[in-house]
Every structure is written in structure tokens, then in C-alpha cells.
DSSP file (Angstrom, degrees, kcal/mol; ACC not computed):
  #  RESIDUE AA STRUCTURE BP1 BP2  ACC     N-H-->O    O-->H-N    N-H-->O    O-->H-N    TCO  KAPPA ALPHA  PHI   PSI    X-CA   Y-CA   Z-CA
    1    1 A M              0   0    0      0, 0.0     2,-0.4     0, 0.0   135,-0.2   0.000 360.0 360.0 360.0 134.9  -11.8   13.2   18.5
    2    2 A K  E     -A  135   0A   0    133,-3.0   133,-2.1     2,-0.0     2,-0.4  -0.791 360.0-163.5 -98.6 140.5  -11.5   14.5   14.9
    3    3 A I  E     -A  134   0A   0     -2,-0.4     2,-0.4   131,-0.2   131,-0.2  -0.995   5.7-174.4-127.5 128.6  -11.8   12.2   11.9
    4    4 A V  E     -A  133   0A   0    129,-2.8   129,-3.2    -2,-0.4     2,-0.5  -0.979   8.3-157.8-123.4 132.2  -10.7   13.3    8.4
    5    5 A H  E     +A  132   0A   0     -2,-0.4     2,-0.3   127,-0.2   127,-0.2  -0.930  18.5 169.1-109.9 133.8  -11.2   11.2    5.3
    6    6 A E  E     -A  131   0A   0    125,-2.0   125,-2.9    -2,-0.5     2,-0.3  -0.908  12.3-165.0-136.3 164.0   -9.0   11.8    2.2
    7    7 A E  E     +A  130   0A   0     -2,-0.3     2,-0.3   123,-0.2   123,-0.2  -0.993   8.1 173.2-150.9 144.7   -8.4   10.0   -1.1
    8    8 A F  E     -A  129   0A   0    121,-2.2   121,-2.6    -2,-0.3     2,-0.3  -0.963  26.6-115.2-147.2 166.4   -5.8   10.0   -3.8
    9    9 A R  E     -A  128   0A   0     -2,-0.3     2,-0.4   119,-0.2   119,-0.2  -0.753  14.8-160.4-106.2 149.4   -4.9    8.1   -7.0
   10   10 A V  E     -A  127   0A   0    117,-2.4   117,-3.3    -2,-0.3     2,-0.6  -0.997   7.3-155.6-126.6 125.5   -1.9    6.0   -7.8
   11   11 A N  E     -A  126   0A   0     -2,-0.4   115,-0.2   115,-0.2     2,-0.2  -0.902  13.8-156.3-102.8 120.1   -1.1    5.2  -11.4
   12   12 A T        -     0   0    0    113,-3.1     3,-0.1    -2,-0.6     5,-0.0  -0.628  13.3-161.3 -98.3 156.9    0.9    2.0  -11.8
   13   13 A Q        +     0   0    0     -2,-0.2     2,-0.3   111,-0.2    -1,-0.1   0.542  68.2  33.0-113.8 -12.0    3.2    1.2  -14.7
   14   14 A S  S    S-     0   0    0      1,-0.1   109,-0.3   111,-0.1   108,-0.2  -0.904  82.5-102.2-143.0 170.7    3.6   -2.6  -14.5
   15   15 A R  S    S+     0   0    0     -2,-0.3   108,-1.7     1,-0.2     2,-0.5   0.931 112.7  27.1 -60.5 -49.0    1.9   -5.8  -13.5
   16   16 A N  S    S+     0   0    0    106,-0.2     2,-0.3   105,-0.2   105,-0.2  -0.973  82.6 145.3-118.5 123.6    3.7   -6.1  -10.1
   17   17 A Q  E     -E  120   0B   0    103,-2.2   103,-3.5    -2,-0.5     2,-0.5  -0.992  36.8-149.1-157.8 144.4    5.0   -2.9   -8.6
   18   18 A M  E     -E  119   0B   0     -2,-0.3     2,-0.5   101,-0.2   101,-0.2  -0.986  19.5-167.0-119.9 123.3    5.5   -1.3   -5.2
   19   19 A I  E     -E  118   0B   0     99,-2.9    99,-2.9    -2,-0.5     2,-0.6  -0.934  22.2-126.9-116.0 126.1    5.2    2.5   -5.1
   20   20 A D  E     +E  117   0B   0     -2,-0.5    97,-0.2    97,-0.2     3,-0.2  -0.586  32.7 169.9 -70.8 115.3    6.3    4.5   -2.1
   21   21 A I     >  +     0   0    0     95,-2.8     4,-2.2    -2,-0.6     3,-0.2   0.165  41.2 112.4-111.5  15.4    3.3    6.7   -1.1
   22   22 A T  H  > S+     0   0    0     94,-0.6     4,-3.0     1,-0.2     5,-0.2   0.885  74.2  53.8 -58.2 -42.1    4.7    8.0    2.2
   23   23 A S  H  > S+     0   0    0      1,-0.2     4,-2.2     2,-0.2    -1,-0.2   0.886 109.1  48.3 -64.5 -38.1    5.0   11.6    1.0
   24   24 A Q  H  > S+     0   0    0     -3,-0.2     4,-2.1     2,-0.2    -1,-0.2   0.924 113.5  47.1 -65.7 -43.6    1.3   11.7   -0.1
   25   25 A V  H  X S+     0   0    0     -4,-2.2     4,-2.4     1,-0.2    -2,-0.2   0.931 112.4  50.4 -63.0 -45.4    0.2   10.2    3.3
   26   26 A R  H  X S+     0   0    0     -4,-3.0     4,-2.7     1,-0.2    -1,-0.2   0.905 108.8  52.6 -57.6 -43.2    2.5   12.7    5.2
   27   27 A S  H  X S+     0   0    0     -4,-2.2     4,-2.2     1,-0.2    -1,-0.2   0.927 111.0  45.0 -61.4 -46.9    1.0   15.6    3.2
   28   28 A F  H  X S+     0   0    0     -4,-2.1     4,-1.1     2,-0.2    -1,-0.2   0.887 113.0  51.1 -66.1 -38.5   -2.6   14.7    4.1
   29   29 A V  H  X>S+     0   0    0     -4,-2.4     5,-0.6     1,-0.2     4,-0.6   0.926 110.6  49.6 -62.9 -44.1   -1.7   14.1    7.7
   30   30 A S  H ><5S+     0   0    0     -4,-2.7     3,-0.7     1,-0.2    -2,-0.2   0.892 112.7  46.6 -61.3 -41.3    0.0   17.5    7.8
   31   31 A Q  H 3<5S+     0   0    0     -4,-2.2    -1,-0.2     1,-0.2    -2,-0.2   0.670  97.7  74.1 -74.5 -17.8   -3.0   19.2    6.3
   32   32 A S  H 3<5S-     0   0    0     -4,-1.1    -1,-0.2    -3,-0.5    -2,-0.2   0.747  94.5-132.8 -71.7 -23.4   -5.5   17.4    8.6
   33   33 A G  T <<5 +     0   0    0     -3,-0.7     2,-0.5    -4,-0.6    -3,-0.1   0.517  60.5 136.4  81.3   4.8   -4.6   19.5   11.7
   34   34 A I      < -     0   0    0     -5,-0.6    -1,-0.3     1,-0.2    -2,-0.1  -0.766  30.3-179.6 -90.4 125.5   -4.3   16.3   13.8
   35   35 A S        +     0   0    0     -2,-0.5    71,-2.9     1,-0.3    72,-0.4   0.859  69.7  20.3 -90.2 -41.4   -1.3   16.3   16.1
   36   36 A D  S    S+     0   0    0     68,-0.2   100,-2.5    69,-0.2    -1,-0.3  -0.996  93.5  66.1-136.9 130.4   -1.6   12.9   17.8
   37   37 A G  E    S-CB 103 135A   0     66,-2.1    66,-2.7    -2,-0.4     2,-0.3  -0.895  72.6 -74.0 165.3-132.8   -3.6    9.9   16.6
   38   38 A D  E     -CB 102 134A   0     96,-2.5    96,-3.1    64,-0.3     2,-0.4  -0.981  20.3-139.7-155.7 164.7   -3.4    7.5   13.7
   39   39 A V  E     -CB 101 133A   0     62,-2.6    62,-2.7    -2,-0.3     2,-0.6  -0.999  10.3-151.5-130.3 131.5   -3.9    7.1   10.0
   40   40 A I  E     -CB 100 132A   0     92,-2.6    92,-1.9    -2,-0.4     2,-0.6  -0.914   9.2-157.2 -99.7 124.7   -5.4    4.1    8.3
   41   41 A V  E     -CB  99 131A   0     58,-3.0    58,-1.7    -2,-0.6     2,-0.4  -0.919  20.6-174.8-103.7 114.9   -4.1    3.7    4.7
   42   42 A Y  E     -CB  98 130A   0     88,-3.2    88,-3.0    -2,-0.6    56,-0.2  -0.903  22.3-157.6-123.0 139.6   -6.6    1.6    2.9
   43   43 A C        -     0   0    0     54,-2.9     2,-0.8    -2,-0.4    86,-0.1  -0.958   5.5-160.1-115.1 113.1   -6.7    0.1   -0.6
   44   44 A P        +     0   0    0      0, 0.0     2,-0.4     0, 0.0    85,-0.1  -0.153  60.4  99.5 -87.7  43.7  -10.2   -0.7   -1.9
   45   45 A H    >   -     0   0    0     -2,-0.8     3,-0.8     3,-0.1    -2,-0.1  -0.980  64.6-146.0-131.0 141.8   -9.0   -3.1   -4.6
   46   46 A T  T 3  S+     0   0    0     -2,-0.4    46,-0.2     1,-0.2    47,-0.2   0.484  99.3  47.7 -86.4  -2.4   -8.9   -6.9   -4.5
   47   47 A T  T 3  S+     0   0    0     45,-0.1    74,-1.4    44,-0.1     2,-0.3   0.011 109.1  54.4-125.5  28.2   -5.7   -7.2   -6.6
   48   48 A A  E <   -F  120   0B   0     -3,-0.8     2,-0.3    72,-0.2    72,-0.2  -0.890  61.5-172.0-146.3 175.0   -3.6   -4.7   -4.8
   49   49 A G  E     -F  119   0B   0     70,-2.1    70,-3.2    -2,-0.3     2,-0.4  -0.937  21.2-117.1-159.6-179.6   -2.4   -4.0   -1.2
   50   50 A I  E     +F  118   0B   0     46,-1.9     2,-0.3    -2,-0.3    48,-0.3  -0.992  34.0 162.8-130.0 137.1   -0.7   -1.7    1.3
   51   51 A T  E     -F  117   0B   0     66,-2.0    66,-3.4    -2,-0.4     2,-0.5  -0.970  31.5-130.8-147.7 164.9    2.5   -2.6    3.2
   52   52 A I  E     +F  116   0B   0     -2,-0.3     2,-0.3    64,-0.2    64,-0.2  -0.979  45.9 129.9-116.8 129.9    5.2   -1.0    5.3
   53   53 A N  E     -F  115   0B   0     62,-1.8    62,-2.0    -2,-0.5     2,-0.1  -0.904  57.2 -46.0-160.7-172.2    8.8   -1.8    4.5
   54   54 A E  E     +F  114   0B   0     -2,-0.3    60,-0.2    60,-0.2     7,-0.1  -0.403  36.1 176.4 -72.2 138.3   12.3   -0.4    3.8
   55   55 A N        +     0   0    0     58,-2.0    -1,-0.1    -2,-0.1    59,-0.1   0.389  65.0  80.2-116.9   0.0   12.6    2.4    1.3
   56   56 A A  S    S+     0   0    0     57,-0.5    58,-0.1     1,-0.2     3,-0.0   0.868  95.7  40.0 -77.3 -36.5   16.3    3.1    1.6
   57   57 A D    >>  -     0   0    0     56,-0.1     3,-2.0     1,-0.1     4,-0.5  -0.944  67.8-156.1-118.9 111.7   17.6    0.3   -0.6
   58   58 A P  H 3> S+     0   0    0      0, 0.0     4,-1.9     0, 0.0     3,-0.2   0.684  88.8  74.4 -61.7 -17.0   15.6   -0.4   -3.8
   59   59 A S  H 3> S+     0   0    0      1,-0.2     4,-2.6     2,-0.2     5,-0.2   0.772  86.6  63.7 -67.8 -22.5   16.9   -3.9   -3.9
   60   60 A V  H <> S+     0   0    0     -3,-2.0     4,-2.3     2,-0.2    -1,-0.2   0.947 104.9  44.3 -63.3 -47.2   14.5   -4.7   -1.0
   61   61 A I  H  X S+     0   0    0     -4,-0.5     4,-2.6     2,-0.2     5,-0.3   0.920 112.8  52.2 -62.8 -44.2   11.5   -4.0   -3.2
   62   62 A H  H  X S+     0   0    0     -4,-1.9     4,-2.5     1,-0.2    -1,-0.2   0.934 110.9  47.6 -55.2 -47.5   13.0   -6.0   -6.0
   63   63 A D  H  X S+     0   0    0     -4,-2.6     4,-2.3     2,-0.2    -1,-0.2   0.865 110.7  51.1 -66.5 -37.1   13.6   -8.9   -3.7
   64   64 A I  H  X S+     0   0    0     -4,-2.3     4,-2.5     2,-0.2    -1,-0.2   0.949 113.5  44.3 -63.2 -48.7   10.0   -8.8   -2.4
   65   65 A L  H  X S+     0   0    0     -4,-2.6     4,-2.2     1,-0.2    -2,-0.2   0.881 112.9  52.0 -65.5 -37.8    8.5   -8.7   -5.8
   66   66 A L  H  X S+     0   0    0     -4,-2.5     4,-1.9    -5,-0.3    -1,-0.2   0.924 111.6  46.8 -62.1 -45.1   10.9  -11.5   -7.0
   67   67 A T  H  X S+     0   0    0     -4,-2.3     4,-2.6     1,-0.2     5,-0.2   0.904 111.1  51.2 -64.4 -42.6    9.9  -13.7   -4.1
   68   68 A M  H  X S+     0   0    0     -4,-2.5     4,-2.9     1,-0.2    -1,-0.2   0.899 109.9  49.7 -63.2 -39.6    6.2  -13.0   -4.6
   69   69 A E  H  < S+     0   0    0     -4,-2.2    -1,-0.2     2,-0.2    -2,-0.2   0.869 112.2  48.2 -68.0 -35.4    6.4  -14.0   -8.3
   70   70 A E  H  < S+     0   0    0     -4,-1.9    -2,-0.2    -5,-0.2    -1,-0.2   0.909 117.1  41.7 -69.6 -41.4    8.2  -17.2   -7.4
   71   71 A L  H  < S+     0   0    0     -4,-2.6    -2,-0.2     1,-0.3    -1,-0.2   0.876 133.2  20.4 -72.2 -38.0    5.7  -18.1   -4.7
   72   72 A M  S  < S-     0   0    0     -4,-2.9    -1,-0.3    -5,-0.2    -2,-0.1  -0.700  82.1-164.6-134.9  80.4    2.7  -17.1   -6.8
   73   73 A P        -     0   0    0      0, 0.0    14,-0.1     0, 0.0    -3,-0.1  -0.253  28.1-120.3 -67.2 154.1    3.4  -16.9  -10.5
   74   74 A H  S    S+     0   0    0      1,-0.2     2,-0.6    13,-0.1    13,-0.4   0.936 104.4  40.1 -58.6 -49.1    1.1  -15.2  -12.9
   75   75 A R  S    S+     0   0    0     11,-0.1    -1,-0.2    10,-0.1    10,-0.0  -0.909  74.8 157.2-105.9 123.2    0.5  -18.3  -14.9
   76   76 A R    >   -     0   0    0     -2,-0.6     3,-1.7    -4,-0.1    10,-0.1  -0.975  44.0-112.3-147.3 129.6    0.1  -21.5  -12.9
   77   77 A P  T 3  S+     0   0    0      0, 0.0     3,-0.1     0, 0.0    -2,-0.0  -0.372 102.3  34.0 -58.9 135.3   -1.6  -24.8  -13.7
   78   78 A G  T 3  S+     0   0    0      1,-0.4     2,-0.0    -2,-0.1     0, 0.0   0.144  76.4 134.6 105.8 -20.5   -4.7  -25.2  -11.6
   79   79 A Y    <   -     0   0    0     -3,-1.7    -1,-0.4     1,-0.1     8,-0.0  -0.386  30.2-175.3 -59.4 141.3   -5.8  -21.6  -11.2
   80   80 A R        +     0   0    0     -3,-0.1     2,-0.2    -2,-0.0    -1,-0.1   0.621  42.6 112.8-114.4 -19.8   -9.6  -21.5  -11.8
   81   81 A H    >   -     0   0    0      1,-0.2     3,-1.4     2,-0.1     5,-0.3  -0.392  61.1-143.8 -62.7 125.3  -10.5  -17.8  -11.7
   82   82 A S  T 3  S+     0   0    0      1,-0.3    -1,-0.2    -2,-0.2    -3,-0.0   0.628  88.8  69.3 -71.4 -15.7  -11.6  -16.9  -15.2
   83   83 A E  T 3  S-     0   0    0      1,-0.0    -1,-0.3     2,-0.0    -2,-0.1   0.588 101.6-123.6 -82.6  -8.2  -10.1  -13.4  -15.3
   84   84 A G  S <  S+     0   0    0     -3,-1.4     3,-0.1     1,-0.1    -2,-0.1   0.705  86.2  99.4  78.5  18.6   -6.5  -14.7  -15.4
   85   85 A N     >  +     0   0    0      1,-0.1     4,-1.6     2,-0.1     3,-0.5  -0.052  30.8 127.9-127.9  34.3   -5.4  -12.8  -12.3
   86   86 A S  H  > S+     0   0    0     -5,-0.3     4,-2.1     1,-0.2     5,-0.2   0.879  74.0  57.2 -57.1 -39.9   -5.6  -15.4   -9.5
   87   87 A D  H  > S+     0   0    0    -13,-0.4     4,-2.7     1,-0.2    -1,-0.2   0.883 103.6  53.7 -59.6 -38.3   -2.0  -14.6   -8.5
   88   88 A A  H  > S+     0   0    0     -3,-0.5     4,-2.4     1,-0.2    -1,-0.2   0.889 107.8  49.4 -65.7 -39.7   -3.0  -11.0   -7.9
   89   89 A H  H  X S+     0   0    0     -4,-1.6     4,-2.1     2,-0.2    -1,-0.2   0.907 112.6  48.2 -64.6 -41.4   -5.8  -11.9   -5.6
   90   90 A C  H  X S+     0   0    0     -4,-2.1     4,-2.0     2,-0.2    -2,-0.2   0.925 112.5  47.8 -65.2 -44.7   -3.5  -14.3   -3.6
   91   91 A K  H  X S+     0   0    0     -4,-2.7     4,-2.5     1,-0.2     5,-0.3   0.906 110.5  52.3 -63.4 -42.1   -0.8  -11.6   -3.3
   92   92 A S  H  X S+     0   0    0     -4,-2.4     4,-3.0   -46,-0.2    -1,-0.2   0.914 109.8  48.6 -60.2 -43.7   -3.4   -9.0   -2.2
   93   93 A S  H  < S+     0   0    0     -4,-2.1    -1,-0.2     1,-0.2    -2,-0.2   0.878 111.5  50.1 -64.9 -37.2   -4.7  -11.3    0.5
   94   94 A L  H  < S+     0   0    0     -4,-2.0    -2,-0.2     1,-0.2    -1,-0.2   0.916 118.4  37.2 -67.8 -43.1   -1.2  -12.1    1.7
   95   95 A F  H  < S-     0   0    0     -4,-2.5    -2,-0.2    -5,-0.1    -1,-0.2   0.875 106.8-135.9 -76.6 -38.7   -0.2   -8.4    1.9
   96   96 A G     <  -     0   0    0     -4,-3.0   -46,-1.9    -5,-0.3    -1,-0.1  -0.092  14.2 -98.5  94.8 160.6   -3.5   -7.1    3.2
   97   97 A C  S    S+     0   0    0    -48,-0.2   -54,-2.9    -4,-0.1     2,-0.3   0.408  93.1  30.7 -99.9   1.3   -5.5   -4.0    2.1
   98   98 A S  E     -C   42   0A   0    -48,-0.3     2,-0.3   -56,-0.2   -56,-0.2  -0.994  50.4-161.5-155.5 161.5   -4.5   -1.6    4.9
   99   99 A E  E     -C   41   0A   0    -58,-1.7   -58,-3.0    -2,-0.3     2,-0.5  -0.980  16.5-141.9-138.7 148.9   -1.9   -0.4    7.3
  100  100 A Q  E     -C   40   0A   0     -2,-0.3     2,-0.4   -60,-0.2   -60,-0.2  -0.953  17.1-172.0-112.9 130.7   -2.3    1.7   10.4
  101  101 A V  E     -C   39   0A   0    -62,-2.7   -62,-2.6    -2,-0.5     2,-0.1  -0.985  20.7-126.5-124.5 132.5    0.4    4.3   11.2
  102  102 A L  E     -C   38   0A   0     -2,-0.4     7,-2.9     7,-0.3     2,-0.5  -0.431  16.9-144.9 -74.1 150.0    0.6    6.3   14.5
  103  103 A I  E     +CD  37 108A   0    -66,-2.7   -66,-2.1     5,-0.2     2,-0.4  -0.976  20.9 173.4-117.5 127.6    0.8   10.1   14.4
  104  104 A K  E >  S- D   0 107A   0      3,-2.5     3,-1.4    -2,-0.5   -68,-0.2  -0.992  71.4  -7.7-135.9 127.5    2.8   11.9   17.0
  105  105 A D  T 3  S-     0   0    0     -2,-0.4   -69,-0.2     1,-0.3   -70,-0.1   0.894 129.0 -56.9  54.1  43.8    3.5   15.7   16.9
  106  106 A K  T 3  S+     0   0    0    -71,-2.9     2,-0.3     1,-0.2    -1,-0.3   0.605 118.1 107.4  67.2  14.9    1.9   15.9   13.4
  107  107 A S  E <  S-D  104   0A   0     -3,-1.4    -3,-2.5   -72,-0.4     2,-0.3  -0.909  77.2-106.3-124.6 150.4    4.3   13.3   12.1
  108  108 A L  E     -D  103   0A   0     -2,-0.3     2,-1.6    -5,-0.2    -5,-0.2  -0.565  29.0-133.6 -70.1 133.7    4.1    9.7   11.0
  109  109 A S        +     0   0    0     -7,-2.9    -7,-0.3    -2,-0.3     2,-0.3  -0.484  51.8 147.3 -89.6  65.6    5.7    7.4   13.6
  110  110 A L        -     0   0    0     -2,-1.6    -9,-0.0     1,-0.1     6,-0.0  -0.697  50.4-105.5 -98.1 153.2    7.6    5.4   11.1
  111  111 A G    >   -     0   0    0     -2,-0.3     3,-1.2     1,-0.1    -1,-0.1  -0.220  43.0 -92.2 -69.3 167.7   11.0    3.8   11.7
  112  112 A T  T 3  S+     0   0    0      1,-0.3    -1,-0.1   -58,-0.0    -2,-0.1   0.842 125.4  28.9 -50.8 -42.3   14.2    5.2   10.2
  113  113 A W  T 3  S+     0   0    0    -59,-0.1   -58,-2.0   -58,-0.0   -57,-0.5   0.365  98.2 113.2-103.7   3.9   14.0    3.0    7.1
  114  114 A Q  E <   + F   0  54B   0     -3,-1.2     2,-0.3   -60,-0.2   -60,-0.2  -0.495  34.1 168.8 -86.0 148.3   10.3    2.5    6.9
  115  115 A A  E     - F   0  53B   0    -62,-2.0   -62,-1.8    -2,-0.2     2,-0.5  -0.960  35.8-112.3-145.1 160.6    7.9    3.7    4.2
  116  116 A V  E     - F   0  52B   0     -2,-0.3   -95,-2.8   -64,-0.2   -94,-0.6  -0.850  37.4-163.1 -96.5 128.8    4.3    3.1    3.2
  117  117 A F  E     -EF  20  51B   0    -66,-3.4   -66,-2.0    -2,-0.5     2,-0.5  -0.927  20.2-143.8-119.6 137.6    3.9    1.3   -0.1
  118  118 A F  E     -EF  19  50B   0    -99,-2.9   -99,-2.9    -2,-0.4     2,-0.6  -0.863  26.1-150.1 -87.7 129.2    1.1    0.8   -2.5
  119  119 A C  E     -EF  18  49B   0    -70,-3.2   -70,-2.1    -2,-0.5     2,-0.5  -0.909   9.0-163.8-110.9 114.4    1.4   -2.7   -3.9
  120  120 A E  E     +EF  17  48B   0   -103,-3.5  -103,-2.2    -2,-0.6   -72,-0.2  -0.822  19.5 163.4 -96.6 131.6    0.1   -3.4   -7.4
  121  121 A F  S    S+     0   0    0    -74,-1.4  -105,-0.2    -2,-0.5   -73,-0.2   0.333  76.1  37.6-126.4   3.5   -0.3   -7.0   -8.5
  122  122 A D  S    S-     0   0    0    -75,-0.2  -107,-0.2  -108,-0.2  -106,-0.2  -0.159 101.9-165.8-148.4  44.0   -2.6   -6.6  -11.6
  123  123 A G        +     0   0    0   -108,-1.7  -108,-0.2  -109,-0.3     2,-0.1  -0.183  52.7  61.6 -96.3-173.4   -1.4   -3.6  -13.4
  124  124 A P  S    S+     0   0    0      0, 0.0     2,-0.3     0, 0.0  -111,-0.2   0.490  79.1 127.9 -76.7 147.4   -0.9   -1.3  -15.0
  125  125 A R        -     0   0    0   -111,-0.2  -113,-3.1    -2,-0.1     2,-0.6  -0.949  62.0-107.4-153.3 169.0   -3.9    0.5  -13.6
  126  126 A S  E     -A   11   0A   0     -2,-0.3     2,-0.3  -115,-0.2  -115,-0.2  -0.960  47.9-175.7-104.0 122.9   -5.2    3.7  -12.0
  127  127 A R  E     -A   10   0A   0   -117,-3.3  -117,-2.4    -2,-0.6     2,-0.4  -0.752  20.8-127.7-121.9 162.8   -6.0    2.9   -8.3
  128  128 A R  E     -A    9   0A   0     -2,-0.3     2,-0.4  -119,-0.2  -119,-0.2  -0.862  11.7-164.6-109.3 145.6   -7.4    4.6   -5.3
  129  129 A V  E     -A    8   0A   0   -121,-2.6  -121,-2.2    -2,-0.4     2,-0.4  -1.000  11.2-158.5-125.1 129.9   -5.9    5.0   -1.8
  130  130 A V  E     -AB   7  42A   0    -88,-3.0   -88,-3.2    -2,-0.4     2,-0.4  -0.904   4.1-161.4-112.7 135.3   -8.2    6.0    1.0
  131  131 A L  E     -AB   6  41A   0   -125,-2.9  -125,-2.0    -2,-0.4     2,-0.5  -0.933  10.4-168.3-115.8 138.3   -7.0    7.6    4.3
  132  132 A Q  E     -AB   5  40A   0    -92,-1.9   -92,-2.6    -2,-0.4     2,-0.5  -0.968  12.6-168.5-121.8 114.1   -8.8    7.9    7.6
  133  133 A I  E     +AB   4  39A   0   -129,-3.2  -129,-2.8    -2,-0.5     2,-0.4  -0.901  10.2 179.1-106.9 122.8   -6.9   10.2    9.9
  134  134 A R  E     +AB   3  38A   0    -96,-3.1   -96,-2.5    -2,-0.5     2,-0.3  -0.941  25.9  65.5-127.8 144.2   -8.1   10.2   13.5
  135  135 A G  E      AB   2  37A   0   -133,-2.1  -133,-3.0    -2,-0.4   -98,-0.2  -0.978 360.0 360.0 150.5-158.9   -7.0   12.0   16.6
  136  136 A E              0   0    0   -100,-2.5   -99,-0.1    -2,-0.3    -1,-0.1   0.333 360.0 360.0-124.4 360.0   -6.7   15.4   18.3
């Protein structure tokens, strides 16, 4: 089994944002030489996350971010974390810091409408995304 590690940066423009990173992940998978296996897409930040969802209709992303802000507003009485980003930590924990995508015939095995998203909850910032590509 071959294992390849890659990394790239994502620059976010707003406090809460979801950025489609599927093309970057596809590019690294293609360059890895791995035909069949998987890729773990990992975010090493406590106020951001990774998720898979629809990329065909931008209103889906809007609705996700709207719902997250309603459930976990930026300013909320009772937050104790002194940095003022408690909501971002909660959102990150809810979304999770990684996703695993299968690779078949050198391609990501995503559904027709699926994409991999970097989720920013404490931006704008420059962030890292780490990939571990495994297989044969």
C-alpha cells in the first residue's frame, strides 16, 4: 500500500464560509498515482471543519450557514471562552475536522451532487488542509 501526504492552503473571506475544495483534492489524488484506495481530508484547526454536501445549488450552502448561525450565534449570553469565538468551536465540533472519500479508478467516489467543503467559522483567515491518500 502506498501512502501520500499533501497539504494546501485555503484563504477565507468571511467569518462563516463554506468553500468547495473538491478540485484541489481531485488534483492531488490524480497526481498521487493511486488508482484505488481512499483520501482523508483533514483540517488541523479548532474553529473550522470539513464536510461533504451539495455543490450544484448555492442556496444549500446559504441555508446551512444560516441554520448554523441561528443554532449557534456568534454572540450569545453565557459563552465563557475568552477569545470570543465559542460559536466557532461548537460549529467545528458539530461538522468535524475530516472526511474520508473513496478512490476508484483514480477518481473520487462522490455522488452526482456531492463536493468536499472547507468550512470556516472564525474567519477571515489563511488555513491549512492536509490530505492523506492511501491505496494502490
